C-alpha positions, 0 to 999 in steps of 0.5 A: 783737852788733848794730852801731849804724847811722844813716840817713845811713850814712857821709855827712852833708849839709854844705850844702843844694843851692842852685840858681844863677840864669842871671845869676849863672853865673860859671865857666867863661867859654867865650868867654874860654877860647876867645879865650885858647886861640886867642891862645896857639895862634897865639903858640906856633905863630908862635914855633915856626915862626919859630924853626925858620925862623931856625935853619935847621931847616926847610932841614935837613929838606929836605936830609935828605929829599932825601939819603934820596931820592937814596940810594934812587934810586941804591941806596946805602941805609945 
């Protein structure tokens, strides 16, 4: 028994290859992505920074590290 085969196997060309001209290049727009990434990073960084400063998280970390430092100096490790 012989199998029926074709030259294209399981693949069939749907659309022929088309070369895009340089002036028709659409995506990805690298400059737009760069600008949006910088704006988003600065915005999120400011939100995190100011929310931690206003809620006192930054001061708490300083107090915790100072407490641990004083405990290790006195030998009162918990």
